[in-house]
N, CA, C and O atoms as CSV, one atom per row, in Angstrom:
chain,resi,resn,atom,element,x,y,z
A,1,MET,N,N,35.952,-6.180,19.048
A,1,MET,CA,C,34.548,-6.346,18.703
A,1,MET,C,C,34.437,-7.223,17.463
A,1,MET,O,O,35.040,-6.943,16.428
A,2,GLY,N,N,33.678,-8.256,17.587
A,2,GLY,CA,C,33.517,-9.183,16.476
A,2,GLY,C,C,32.201,-8.976,15.766
A,2,GLY,O,O,31.346,-8.199,16.193
A,3,PHE,N,N,32.069,-9.679,14.694
A,3,PHE,CA,C,30.835,-9.615,13.933
A,3,PHE,C,C,29.832,-10.601,14.513
A,3,PHE,O,O,30.197,-11.665,15.012
A,4,TRP,N,N,28.577,-10.229,14.436
A,4,TRP,CA,C,27.506,-11.130,14.850
A,4,TRP,C,C,27.086,-11.931,13.642
A,4,TRP,O,O,26.783,-11.362,12.593
A,5,HIS,N,N,27.063,-13.222,13.769
A,5,HIS,CA,C,26.640,-14.084,12.671
A,5,HIS,C,C,25.264,-14.642,12.984
A,5,HIS,O,O,25.035,-15.240,14.036
A,6,HIS,N,N,24.366,-14.435,12.057
A,6,HIS,CA,C,22.998,-14.894,12.237
A,6,HIS,C,C,22.651,-15.830,11.089
A,6,HIS,O,O,22.990,-15.571,9.935
A,7,LEU,N,N,21.988,-16.890,11.412
A,7,LEU,CA,C,21.467,-17.801,10.405
A,7,LEU,C,C,19.954,-17.756,10.472
A,7,LEU,O,O,19.364,-17.878,11.546
A,8,ILE,N,N,19.337,-17.581,9.331
A,8,ILE,CA,C,17.877,-17.514,9.287
A,8,ILE,C,C,17.356,-18.925,9.079
A,8,ILE,O,O,17.666,-19.580,8.084
A,9,GLY,N,N,16.555,-19.380,10.039
A,9,GLY,CA,C,16.025,-20.738,9.995
A,9,GLY,C,C,14.848,-20.860,9.047
A,9,GLY,O,O,14.945,-21.541,8.026
A,10,ARG,N,N,13.748,-20.218,9.367
A,10,ARG,CA,C,12.559,-20.241,8.518
A,10,ARG,C,C,12.294,-18.815,8.061
A,10,ARG,O,O,12.234,-17.896,8.878
A,11,VAL,N,N,12.139,-18.636,6.781
A,11,VAL,CA,C,11.970,-17.297,6.226
A,11,VAL,C,C,10.490,-16.963,6.118
A,11,VAL,O,O,9.739,-17.654,5.429
A,12,CYS,N,N,10.087,-15.933,6.781
A,12,CYS,CA,C,8.758,-15.330,6.688
A,12,CYS,C,C,7.622,-16.328,6.535
A,12,CYS,O,O,7.065,-16.480,5.447
A,13,VAL,N,N,7.289,-16.987,7.590
A,13,VAL,CA,C,6.154,-17.905,7.572
A,13,VAL,C,C,4.973,-17.256,8.269
A,13,VAL,O,O,5.135,-16.460,9.194
A,14,CYS,N,N,3.799,-17.606,7.815
A,14,CYS,CA,C,2.580,-17.074,8.416
A,14,CYS,C,C,2.376,-17.740,9.774
A,14,CYS,O,O,2.572,-18.946,9.923
A,15,VAL,N,N,1.990,-16.955,10.740
A,15,VAL,CA,C,1.827,-17.443,12.104
A,15,VAL,C,C,0.350,-17.704,12.346
A,15,VAL,O,O,-0.505,-16.920,11.936
A,16,CYS,N,N,0.060,-18.804,13.011
A,16,CYS,CA,C,-1.341,-19.100,13.310
A,16,CYS,C,C,-1.861,-18.131,14.374
A,16,CYS,O,O,-1.085,-17.431,15.024
A,17,VAL,N,N,-3.148,-18.102,14.537
A,17,VAL,CA,C,-3.804,-17.133,15.415
A,17,VAL,C,C,-3.326,-17.262,16.865
A,17,VAL,O,O,-3.215,-16.255,17.565
A,18,PHE,N,N,-3.047,-18.466,17.319
A,18,PHE,CA,C,-2.678,-18.664,18.717
A,18,PHE,C,C,-1.291,-18.111,19.033
A,18,PHE,O,O,-1.016,-17.772,20.184
A,19,GLN,N,N,-0.411,-18.014,18.033
A,19,GLN,CA,C,0.943,-17.525,18.279
A,19,GLN,C,C,1.062,-16.019,18.108
A,19,GLN,O,O,2.142,-15.471,18.328
A,20,LYS,N,N,0.005,-15.338,17.729
A,20,LYS,CA,C,0.086,-13.901,17.496
A,20,LYS,C,C,0.219,-13.087,18.773
A,20,LYS,O,O,0.299,-11.860,18.714
A,21,SER,N,N,0.243,-13.742,19.917
A,21,SER,CA,C,0.424,-13.015,21.164
A,21,SER,C,C,1.884,-12.601,21.341
A,21,SER,O,O,2.173,-11.708,22.138
A,22,GLN,N,N,2.801,-13.227,20.620
A,22,GLN,CA,C,4.206,-12.836,20.691
A,22,GLN,C,C,4.376,-11.464,20.056
A,22,GLN,O,O,3.651,-11.110,19.126
A,23,LEU,N,N,5.333,-10.693,20.558
A,23,LEU,CA,C,5.557,-9.342,20.065
A,23,LEU,C,C,5.949,-9.328,18.588
A,23,LEU,O,O,5.475,-8.480,17.832
A,24,ALA,N,N,6.800,-10.244,18.176
A,24,ALA,CA,C,7.250,-10.271,16.784
A,24,ALA,C,C,6.108,-10.559,15.820
A,24,ALA,O,O,6.148,-10.138,14.664
A,25,CYS,N,N,5.100,-11.268,16.284
A,25,CYS,CA,C,3.988,-11.655,15.409
A,25,CYS,C,C,2.966,-10.546,15.241
A,25,CYS,O,O,2.257,-10.515,14.235
A,26,ARG,N,N,2.875,-9.654,16.181
A,26,ARG,CA,C,1.805,-8.655,16.179
A,26,ARG,C,C,1.913,-7.670,15.027
A,26,ARG,O,O,0.891,-7.210,14.518
A,27,LEU,N,N,3.125,-7.336,14.605
A,27,LEU,CA,C,3.284,-6.297,13.600
A,27,LEU,C,C,2.767,-6.704,12.228
A,27,LEU,O,O,1.975,-5.978,11.627
A,28,THR,N,N,3.200,-7.843,11.731
A,28,THR,CA,C,2.836,-8.232,10.370
A,28,THR,C,C,2.114,-9.564,10.287
A,28,THR,O,O,1.456,-9.842,9.284
A,29,GLY,N,N,2.218,-10.393,11.312
A,29,GLY,CA,C,1.657,-11.738,11.246
A,29,GLY,C,C,2.619,-12.737,10.632
A,29,GLY,O,O,2.303,-13.922,10.527
A,30,TYR,N,N,3.787,-12.269,10.228
A,30,TYR,CA,C,4.812,-13.130,9.651
A,30,TYR,C,C,6.072,-13.021,10.495
A,30,TYR,O,O,6.437,-11.931,10.935
A,31,VAL,N,N,6.730,-14.140,10.721
A,31,VAL,CA,C,7.968,-14.136,11.494
A,31,VAL,C,C,9.010,-15.000,10.799
A,31,VAL,O,O,8.688,-15.883,10.004
A,32,GLU,N,N,10.269,-14.719,11.122
A,32,GLU,CA,C,11.345,-15.594,10.691
A,32,GLU,C,C,12.175,-15.952,11.908
A,32,GLU,O,O,12.407,-15.120,12.784
A,33,ARG,N,N,12.617,-17.191,11.953
A,33,ARG,CA,C,13.419,-17.664,13.069
A,33,ARG,C,C,14.882,-17.346,12.774
A,33,ARG,O,O,15.397,-17.701,11.714
A,34,VAL,N,N,15.547,-16.679,13.712
A,34,VAL,CA,C,16.945,-16.294,13.552
A,34,VAL,C,C,17.765,-17.008,14.611
A,34,VAL,O,O,17.458,-16.933,15.801
A,35,ASN,N,N,18.805,-17.699,14.177
A,35,ASN,CA,C,19.705,-18.393,15.090
A,35,ASN,C,C,21.016,-17.620,15.154
A,35,ASN,O,O,21.660,-17.400,14.129
A,36,CYS,N,N,21.407,-17.211,16.345
A,36,CYS,CA,C,22.672,-16.516,16.532
A,36,CYS,C,C,23.759,-17.568,16.764
A,36,CYS,O,O,23.656,-18.385,17.679
A,37,SER,N,N,24.802,-17.541,15.925
A,37,SER,CA,C,25.818,-18.600,16.001
A,37,SER,C,C,26.726,-18.446,17.222
A,37,SER,O,O,27.252,-19.444,17.714
A,38,GLN,N,N,26.924,-17.232,17.723
A,38,GLN,CA,C,27.812,-17.044,18.873
A,38,GLN,C,C,27.162,-17.501,20.174
A,38,GLN,O,O,27.793,-18.188,20.977
A,39,SER,N,N,25.909,-17.125,20.383
A,39,SER,CA,C,25.259,-17.462,21.648
A,39,SER,C,C,24.366,-18.694,21.529
A,39,SER,O,O,23.803,-19.152,22.523
A,40,SER,N,N,24.239,-19.216,20.349
A,40,SER,CA,C,23.354,-20.364,20.081
A,40,SER,C,C,21.928,-20.092,20.538
A,40,SER,O,O,21.206,-21.002,20.946
A,41,ARG,N,N,21.536,-18.829,20.463
A,41,ARG,CA,C,20.195,-18.429,20.858
A,41,ARG,C,C,19.286,-18.363,19.641
A,41,ARG,O,O,19.707,-17.966,18.554
A,42,GLU,N,N,18.073,-18.745,19.834
A,42,GLU,CA,C,17.093,-18.711,18.753
A,42,GLU,C,C,16.044,-17.658,19.076
A,42,GLU,O,O,15.442,-17.686,20.150
A,43,GLU,N,N,15.825,-16.737,18.158
A,43,GLU,CA,C,14.832,-15.688,18.356
A,43,GLU,C,C,13.964,-15.584,17.128
A,43,GLU,O,O,14.296,-16.092,16.057
A,44,TYR,N,N,12.849,-14.913,17.308
A,44,TYR,CA,C,11.942,-14.676,16.201
A,44,TYR,C,C,11.870,-13.179,15.959
A,44,TYR,O,O,11.789,-12.391,16.902
A,45,LYS,N,N,11.900,-12.792,14.698
A,45,LYS,CA,C,11.751,-11.378,14.384
A,45,LYS,C,C,10.681,-11.214,13.314
A,45,LYS,O,O,10.472,-12.095,12.481
A,46,SER,N,N,10.021,-10.091,13.354
A,46,SER,CA,C,8.950,-9.815,12.420
A,46,SER,C,C,9.531,-9.553,11.034
A,46,SER,O,O,10.611,-8.978,10.904
A,47,CYS,N,N,8.814,-9.972,10.014
A,47,CYS,CA,C,9.260,-9.721,8.647
A,47,CYS,C,C,8.035,-9.502,7.771
A,47,CYS,O,O,6.901,-9.709,8.203
A,48,ARG,N,N,8.278,-9.085,6.546
A,48,ARG,CA,C,7.188,-8.841,5.610
A,48,ARG,C,C,7.214,-9.920,4.536
A,48,ARG,O,O,8.261,-10.205,3.956
A,49,SER,N,N,6.090,-10.500,4.285
A,49,SER,CA,C,5.965,-11.564,3.304
A,49,SER,C,C,5.949,-10.990,1.890
A,49,SER,O,O,5.433,-9.895,1.667
A,50,VAL,N,N,6.507,-11.716,0.951
A,50,VAL,CA,C,6.491,-11.301,-0.446
A,50,VAL,C,C,5.049,-11.267,-0.955
A,50,VAL,O,O,4.667,-10.353,-1.687
A,51,LEU,N,N,4.262,-12.248,-0.572
A,51,LEU,CA,C,2.861,-12.259,-0.995
A,51,LEU,C,C,2.096,-11.072,-0.422
A,51,LEU,O,O,1.264,-10.473,-1.104
A,52,MET,N,N,2.383,-10.735,0.836
A,52,MET,CA,C,1.725,-9.595,1.457
A,52,MET,C,C,2.125,-8.299,0.746
A,52,MET,O,O,1.277,-7.440,0.504
A,53,GLU,N,N,3.408,-8.155,0.411
A,53,GLU,CA,C,3.883,-6.972,-0.293
A,53,GLU,C,C,3.229,-6.857,-1.663
A,53,GLU,O,O,2.834,-5.769,-2.081
A,54,GLU,N,N,3.117,-7.987,-2.362
A,54,GLU,CA,C,2.493,-7.974,-3.682
A,54,GLU,C,C,1.021,-7.588,-3.573
A,54,GLU,O,O,0.515,-6.819,-4.390
A,55,HIS,N,N,0.342,-8.117,-2.574
A,55,HIS,CA,C,-1.066,-7.786,-2.352
A,55,HIS,C,C,-1.235,-6.291,-2.066
A,55,HIS,O,O,-2.134,-5.648,-2.607
A,56,LEU,N,N,-0.366,-5.744,-1.213
A,56,LEU,CA,C,-0.430,-4.311,-0.912
A,56,LEU,C,C,-0.130,-3.469,-2.143
A,56,LEU,O,O,-0.742,-2.419,-2.336
A,57,PHE,N,N,0.803,-3.912,-2.977
A,57,PHE,CA,C,1.133,-3.186,-4.209
A,57,PHE,C,C,-0.080,-3.107,-5.126
A,57,PHE,O,O,-0.394,-2.038,-5.650
A,58,TRP,N,N,-0.767,-4.238,-5.326
A,58,TRP,CA,C,-1.911,-4.231,-6.231
A,58,TRP,C,C,-3.089,-3.458,-5.656
A,58,TRP,O,O,-3.866,-2.868,-6.406
A,59,LYS,N,N,-3.230,-3.452,-4.323
A,59,LYS,CA,C,-4.258,-2.603,-3.700
A,59,LYS,C,C,-3.961,-1.127,-3.956
A,59,LYS,O,O,-4.860,-0.344,-4.262
A,60,PHE,N,N,-2.693,-0.763,-3.826
A,60,PHE,CA,C,-2.288,0.616,-4.091
A,60,PHE,C,C,-2.541,0.977,-5.556
A,60,PHE,O,O,-3.066,2.051,-5.850
A,61,GLU,N,N,-2.170,0.084,-6.468
A,61,GLU,CA,C,-2.383,0.342,-7.894
A,61,GLU,C,C,-3.869,0.510,-8.200
A,61,GLU,O,O,-4.247,1.398,-8.964
A,62,ALA,N,N,-4.706,-0.328,-7.615
A,62,ALA,CA,C,-6.147,-0.223,-7.841
A,62,ALA,C,C,-6.694,1.096,-7.296
A,62,ALA,O,O,-7.541,1.728,-7.928
A,63,ALA,N,N,-6.212,1.506,-6.132
A,63,ALA,CA,C,-6.659,2.775,-5.551
A,63,ALA,C,C,-6.243,3.950,-6.429
A,63,ALA,O,O,-7.020,4.885,-6.627
A,64,MET,N,N,-5.026,3.907,-6.955
A,64,MET,CA,C,-4.558,4.987,-7.826
A,64,MET,C,C,-5.343,5.021,-9.136
A,64,MET,O,O,-5.650,6.101,-9.642
A,65,LEU,N,N,-5.668,3.865,-9.685
A,65,LEU,CA,C,-6.471,3.804,-10.905
A,65,LEU,C,C,-7.869,4.364,-10.658
A,65,LEU,O,O,-8.403,5.097,-11.490
A,66,ALA,N,N,-8.460,4.018,-9.513
A,66,ALA,CA,C,-9.788,4.526,-9.174
A,66,ALA,C,C,-9.770,6.045,-9.000
A,66,ALA,O,O,-10.664,6.741,-9.482
A,67,LEU,N,N,-8.753,6.549,-8.314
A,67,LEU,CA,C,-8.654,8.002,-8.130
A,67,LEU,C,C,-8.423,8.722,-9.454
A,67,LEU,O,O,-8.995,9.786,-9.691
A,68,THR,N,N,-7.585,8.147,-10.318
A,68,THR,CA,C,-7.337,8.745,-11.627
A,68,THR,C,C,-8.620,8.815,-12.433
A,68,THR,O,O,-8.908,9.839,-13.052
A,69,THR,N,N,-9.393,7.740,-12.434
A,69,THR,CA,C,-10.659,7.714,-13.160
A,69,THR,C,C,-11.635,8.736,-12.593
A,69,THR,O,O,-12.291,9.460,-13.342
A,70,LEU,N,N,-11.728,8.792,-11.267
A,70,LEU,CA,C,-12.636,9.746,-10.626
A,70,LEU,C,C,-12.298,11.186,-11.006
A,70,LEU,O,O,-13.181,11.954,-11.389
A,71,PHE,N,N,-11.029,11.547,-10.900
A,71,PHE,CA,C,-10.649,12.925,-11.201
A,71,PHE,C,C,-10.746,13.229,-12.690
A,71,PHE,O,O,-11.025,14.370,-13.057
A,72,ALA,N,N,-10.524,12.249,-13.558
A,72,ALA,CA,C,-10.715,12.463,-14.995
A,72,ALA,C,C,-12.174,12.758,-15.299
A,72,ALA,O,O,-12.477,13.646,-16.096
A,73,VAL,N,N,-13.080,12.020,-14.670
A,73,VAL,CA,C,-14.516,12.260,-14.863
A,73,VAL,C,C,-14.886,13.641,-14.330
A,73,VAL,O,O,-15.657,14.360,-14.965
A,74,LEU,N,N,-14.352,14.018,-13.180
A,74,LEU,CA,C,-14.643,15.346,-12.627
A,74,LEU,C,C,-14.144,16.458,-13.545
A,74,LEU,O,O,-14.814,17.481,-13.689
A,75,VAL,N,N,-12.995,16.279,-14.157
A,75,VAL,CA,C,-12.457,17.284,-15.083
A,75,VAL,C,C,-13.364,17.418,-16.305
A,75,VAL,O,O,-13.641,18.532,-16.750
A,76,VAL,N,N,-13.829,16.290,-16.851
A,76,VAL,CA,C,-14.712,16.333,-18.019
A,76,VAL,C,C,-16.020,17.033,-17.668
A,76,VAL,O,O,-16.505,17.857,-18.444
A,77,ILE,N,N,-16.597,16.720,-16.511
A,77,ILE,CA,C,-17.855,17.356,-16.084
A,77,ILE,C,C,-17.656,18.858,-15.912
A,77,ILE,O,O,-18.483,19.652,-16.360
A,78,ARG,N,N,-16.567,19.245,-15.268
A,78,ARG,CA,C,-16.305,20.682,-15.053
A,78,ARG,C,C,-16.081,21.393,-16.381
A,78,ARG,O,O,-16.571,22.505,-16.573
A,79,GLN,N,N,-15.354,20.773,-17.296
A,79,GLN,CA,C,-15.090,21.406,-18.594
A,79,GLN,C,C,-16.378,21.588,-19.382
A,79,GLN,O,O,-16.564,22.621,-20.025
A,80,ARG,N,N,-17.270,20.604,-19.344
A,80,ARG,CA,C,-18.562,20.747,-20.037
A,80,ARG,C,C,-19.379,21.885,-19.447
A,80,ARG,O,O,-20.010,22.648,-20.177
A,81,ARG,N,N,-19.366,21.997,-18.121
A,81,ARG,CA,C,-20.112,23.074,-17.455
A,81,ARG,C,C,-19.560,24.437,-17.844
A,81,ARG,O,O,-20.318,25.361,-18.137
A,82,LEU,N,N,-18.233,24.558,-17.845
A,82,LEU,CA,C,-17.617,25.829,-18.227
A,82,LEU,C,C,-17.885,26.167,-19.689
A,82,LEU,O,O,-18.113,27.327,-20.031
A,83,ASP,N,N,-17.858,25.148,-20.554
A,83,ASP,CA,C,-18.175,25.380,-21.970
A,83,ASP,C,C,-19.607,25.863,-22.134
A,83,ASP,O,O,-19.876,26.764,-22.928
A,84,ARG,N,N,-20.537,25.257,-21.373
A,84,ARG,CA,C,-21.942,25.657,-21.448
A,84,ARG,C,C,-22.110,27.100,-20.959
A,84,ARG,O,O,-22.849,27.876,-21.564
A,85,LEU,N,N,-21.426,27.459,-19.868
A,85,LEU,CA,C,-21.508,28.835,-19.365
A,85,LEU,C,C,-20.934,29.830,-20.368
A,85,LEU,O,O,-21.485,30.916,-20.550
A,86,ALA,N,N,-19.844,29.470,-21.013
A,86,ALA,CA,C,-19.246,30.357,-22.011
A,86,ALA,C,C,-20.175,30.519,-23.213
A,86,ALA,O,O,-20.306,31.622,-23.742
A,87,SER,N,N,-20.825,29.430,-23.654
A,87,SER,CA,C,-21.766,29.507,-24.779
A,87,SER,C,C,-22.954,30.396,-24.437
A,87,SER,O,O,-23.396,31.192,-25.265
A,88,GLU,N,N,-23.473,30.262,-23.213
A,88,GLU,CA,C,-24.595,31.106,-22.789
A,88,GLU,C,C,-24.182,32.575,-22.736
A,88,GLU,O,O,-24.961,33.455,-23.101
A,89,LYS,N,N,-22.976,32.835,-22.290
A,89,LYS,CA,C,-22.492,34.218,-22.215
A,89,LYS,C,C,-22.374,34.821,-23.611
A,89,LYS,O,O,-22.761,35.968,-23.829
A,90,VAL,N,N,-21.845,34.056,-24.544
A,90,VAL,CA,C,-21.723,34.543,-25.929
A,90,VAL,C,C,-23.108,34.746,-26.531
A,90,VAL,O,O,-23.346,35.733,-27.228
A,91,ARG,N,N,-24.032,33.805,-26.262
A,91,ARG,CA,C,-25.395,33.944,-26.788
A,91,ARG,C,C,-26.061,35.202,-26.251
A,91,ARG,O,O,-26.724,35.921,-26.999
A,92,ARG,N,N,-25.890,35.476,-24.948
A,92,ARG,CA,C,-26.478,36.691,-24.350
A,92,ARG,C,C,-25.865,37.956,-24.951
A,92,ARG,O,O,-26.564,38.943,-25.182
A,93,GLN,N,N,-24.557,37.917,-25.201
A,93,GLN,CA,C,-23.905,39.087,-25.800
A,93,GLN,C,C,-24.421,39.341,-27.211
A,93,GLN,O,O,-24.621,40.490,-27.607
A,94,ILE,N,N,-24.638,38.255,-27.979
A,94,ILE,CA,C,-25.139,38.402,-29.341
A,94,ILE,C,C,-26.573,38.914,-29.303
A,94,ILE,O,O,-26.936,39.766,-30.114
A,95,GLU,N,N,-27.410,38.412,-28.372
A,95,GLU,CA,C,-28.790,38.858,-28.274
A,95,GLU,C,C,-28.894,40.311,-27.859
A,95,GLU,O,O,-29.854,40.984,-28.234
A,96,SER,N,N,-27.938,40.812,-27.100
A,96,SER,CA,C,-28.006,42.205,-26.631
A,96,SER,C,C,-27.638,43.205,-27.709
A,96,SER,O,O,-27.847,44.404,-27.527
A,97,ILE,N,N,-27.098,42.746,-28.823
A,97,ILE,CA,C,-26.709,43.670,-29.907
A,97,ILE,C,C,-27.908,44.129,-30.672
A,97,ILE,O,O,-27.776,44.907,-31.617
């Protein structure tokens, strides 16, 4: 059993709309051409673009920042409400004396 040698022809290029009917294109929209040196066959395989990965990373970071801000605001609102309830309870206890 020998090793399979593959040469990558074009690395992760964006595919135009007309070529997206190929199976390799459907997953990410990016493909790379792979040449097999033993069979001299050329195939395309799906890959992930660096720009696409960076875009997804910043979308994730923005979503996490938004969620952090939302929950921080909710904590502050809840703490103020609890403080107000505690103050009212103490005031009622003092008035009942």
